[in-house]
C-alpha positions as CSV (number, residue, x, y, z in Angstrom):
1,M,49.2,6.3,-31.8
2,P,48.6,9.7,-30.1
3,I,45.5,10.3,-32.1
4,N,43.9,7.0,-31.1
5,R,44.8,7.6,-27.4
6,S,43.1,11.0,-27.6
7,I,40.0,9.7,-29.2
8,T,39.8,6.8,-26.7
9,K,40.2,9.3,-23.8
10,R,37.3,11.5,-25.1
11,I,35.0,8.5,-25.6
12,S,35.8,7.3,-22.0
13,S,35.1,10.8,-20.6
14,A,31.8,11.0,-22.5
15,A,30.7,7.6,-21.3
16,A,31.5,8.5,-17.7
17,A,29.6,11.8,-18.0
18,G,26.6,10.0,-19.4
19,A,26.6,7.4,-16.7
20,G,26.8,10.1,-14.1
21,A,23.8,11.9,-15.6
22,L,21.8,8.7,-15.7
23,V,22.5,8.1,-12.0
24,L,21.5,11.7,-11.1
25,L,18.3,11.4,-13.2
26,T,17.4,8.1,-11.6
27,A,18.0,9.6,-8.1
28,C,15.8,12.5,-8.9
29,N,13.0,10.4,-10.4
30,S,12.9,7.9,-7.5
31,G,12.8,10.5,-4.8
32,S,9.7,11.9,-3.0
33,P,8.2,15.2,-3.8
34,P,9.5,18.2,-1.8
35,G,8.0,18.1,1.7
36,Q,6.7,14.6,1.4
37,A,8.2,11.7,3.4
38,A,9.6,8.8,1.5
39,P,7.2,5.8,1.2
40,P,7.7,3.6,4.2
41,I,7.5,0.4,2.2
42,G,10.4,-1.3,0.4
43,D,13.1,0.2,-1.8
44,V,11.5,2.8,-4.0
45,A,14.2,2.5,-6.7
46,N,13.9,-1.3,-6.9
47,M,10.1,-1.5,-6.6
48,A,9.6,-0.2,-10.2
49,T,11.9,-2.8,-11.7
50,T,10.1,-4.6,-14.5
51,Q,10.1,-8.4,-14.4
52,P,11.6,-9.8,-17.6
53,G,8.9,-10.8,-20.1
54,A,6.1,-10.0,-17.7
55,S,3.4,-7.3,-17.5
56,F,4.2,-6.5,-13.9
57,N,7.0,-5.0,-11.9
58,D,8.3,-5.1,-8.3
59,A,5.9,-2.3,-7.3
60,D,2.9,-4.5,-8.4
61,V,4.3,-7.4,-6.4
62,M,4.9,-5.3,-3.3
63,F,1.4,-3.8,-3.6
64,A,-0.3,-7.2,-3.6
65,Q,2.0,-8.8,-0.9
66,M,1.4,-5.9,1.5
67,M,-2.2,-5.1,0.7
68,I,-3.3,-8.7,1.4
69,P,-2.5,-8.7,5.1
70,H,-3.6,-5.0,5.3
71,H,-7.0,-6.0,4.0
72,E,-7.1,-9.1,6.2
73,Q,-6.8,-6.9,9.3
74,A,-9.6,-4.6,8.1
75,V,-11.8,-7.6,7.6
76,E,-10.9,-8.8,11.1
77,M,-11.9,-5.4,12.5
78,A,-15.1,-5.4,10.5
79,E,-16.1,-8.8,11.8
80,L,-15.6,-7.6,15.4
81,A,-18.1,-4.9,14.7
82,E,-20.8,-7.5,13.9
83,T,-21.1,-8.4,17.6
84,R,-19.5,-5.5,19.4
85,A,-20.7,-2.3,17.7
86,S,-23.8,-0.5,18.9
87,D,-24.1,2.1,16.2
88,P,-26.2,0.9,13.2
89,E,-24.3,2.9,10.7
90,I,-21.0,1.5,11.9
91,K,-22.4,-2.1,11.6
92,E,-23.5,-1.3,8.1
93,L,-20.2,0.2,7.2
94,A,-18.3,-2.7,8.6
95,T,-20.3,-5.1,6.5
96,K,-19.6,-2.9,3.4
97,I,-15.8,-3.0,4.2
98,K,-15.8,-6.8,4.6
99,D,-17.8,-7.4,1.4
100,A,-15.5,-5.2,-0.6
101,Q,-12.1,-6.2,0.8
102,A,-12.6,-10.0,1.0
103,P,-12.9,-10.4,-2.8
104,E,-10.0,-8.0,-3.3
105,I,-7.8,-10.3,-1.2
106,K,-8.8,-13.2,-3.4
107,T,-8.0,-11.2,-6.5
108,M,-4.5,-10.2,-5.3
109,R,-3.7,-13.8,-4.3
110,G,-4.6,-14.8,-7.8
111,W,-2.1,-12.2,-9.2
112,L,0.7,-13.5,-7.0
113,E,0.1,-17.0,-8.1
114,E,0.0,-16.0,-11.7
115,W,3.2,-14.0,-11.3
116,G,5.0,-16.8,-9.5
117,K,5.5,-14.7,-6.4
118,P,5.0,-15.9,-2.8
119,E,2.1,-14.8,-0.6
120,P,3.0,-12.8,2.5
121,T,3.7,-15.0,5.6
122,G,4.4,-14.2,9.2
123,M,4.2,-10.4,8.6
124,G,2.2,-9.7,11.8
125,H,0.8,-6.3,12.9
126,M,2.9,-3.2,11.9
127,D,5.6,-5.4,10.3
128,H,7.5,-4.2,7.3
129,G,6.5,-0.6,7.8
130,M,3.0,-1.0,6.5
131,P,1.2,2.3,7.1
132,G,-2.1,2.1,9.0
133,M,-1.6,-1.4,10.4
134,M,-2.8,-1.8,14.0
135,S,-0.5,-3.3,16.6
136,A,-1.5,-6.5,18.4
137,E,-2.2,-4.4,21.5
138,D,-4.5,-2.2,19.5
139,M,-6.4,-5.2,18.2
140,D,-6.7,-6.6,21.7
141,K,-8.2,-3.4,23.0
142,L,-10.7,-3.4,20.2
143,K,-11.7,-7.0,21.0
144,D,-12.2,-6.1,24.6
145,A,-14.4,-3.1,23.9
146,K,-18.2,-3.1,23.4
147,G,-21.0,-0.7,22.6
148,A,-20.2,3.0,22.5
149,A,-16.6,2.4,23.5
150,F,-16.1,0.0,20.6
151,D,-17.7,2.4,18.2
152,K,-15.3,5.2,19.0
153,Q,-12.2,2.9,18.9
154,F,-13.4,1.3,15.6
155,V,-13.9,4.6,13.8
156,R,-10.6,6.0,15.0
157,M,-8.6,2.9,14.1
158,M,-10.3,2.3,10.7
159,I,-9.7,5.9,9.6
160,A,-6.0,5.4,10.3
161,H,-6.1,2.0,8.6
162,H,-7.8,3.4,5.5
163,E,-5.3,6.3,5.3
164,G,-2.5,3.7,5.2
165,A,-4.2,1.8,2.5
166,I,-4.6,4.9,0.4
167,H,-0.9,5.7,0.8
168,M,0.0,2.3,-0.5
169,A,-2.5,2.5,-3.3
170,E,-1.0,5.9,-4.4
171,I,2.5,4.3,-4.6
172,E,1.1,1.5,-6.8
173,Q,-0.6,4.0,-9.1
174,A,2.6,6.0,-9.4
175,Q,5.1,3.1,-9.8
176,G,3.2,0.0,-10.8
177,Q,3.0,-1.4,-14.3
178,N,0.2,-4.0,-14.3
179,P,-3.0,-2.4,-15.5
180,D,-5.3,-4.5,-13.3
181,A,-3.2,-3.8,-10.1
182,K,-3.2,-0.1,-10.9
183,E,-6.9,0.0,-11.5
184,L,-7.6,-1.8,-8.2
185,A,-5.3,0.7,-6.4
186,K,-7.3,3.5,-7.9
187,S,-10.5,1.9,-6.8
188,I,-9.2,1.4,-3.2
189,A,-8.0,5.0,-2.9
190,A,-11.4,6.4,-4.1
191,S,-13.7,4.0,-2.1
192,Q,-11.7,4.2,1.1
193,Q,-11.4,8.0,1.0
194,A,-15.2,8.1,0.8
195,E,-15.4,5.8,3.8
196,I,-13.0,8.0,5.7
197,E,-15.3,11.0,5.2
198,Q,-18.3,9.0,6.3
199,M,-16.4,7.8,9.4
200,R,-15.4,11.3,10.3
201,T,-19.0,12.3,10.2
202,I,-19.9,9.4,12.5
203,Q,-17.0,10.3,14.7
204,N,-18.3,13.8,15.2
205,R,-21.6,12.6,16.5
206,L,-20.4,9.8,18.8
């Protein structure tokens, strides 16, 4: 009947409009703030997808999978400072970094196991767009340096490394769901920002 066809047409039009509005809202919410580059890790829209029946989402998984190798490289750099650095404050800071990040690696591995998600493998330096990761060439140069030359390289590289970790932690705080992961991200951002400020002070006197 004509009336039924008219009603059907209006319902279909309303549904289409609603779907369009939802797509537009999703696009706006998943975008980066004006003037800020899009996060260089993963698909932002998909990262926030909640896992069915779980207290975590894709952003939490991405955070753990990427922060593990990121921390591992920081620990590697800190261990180099034990035998190559000449500045006492750098040696002390390197020990602090290692003591803080090694347990965090263990914690994040535990989360991935609990969530049934794989640990990162074969990622390498600078793979997958991880901000702050040093290249293999950078690490080789750091290994070859000693004394004052090492101190300068270490501070410069670790500042960049920390800045990358803070960026990743901020994404987790904004898009993650798991309370423990978000709390760790908050702690990482705060502690590493304080260490950046300390390293900049060291850098100015080297």
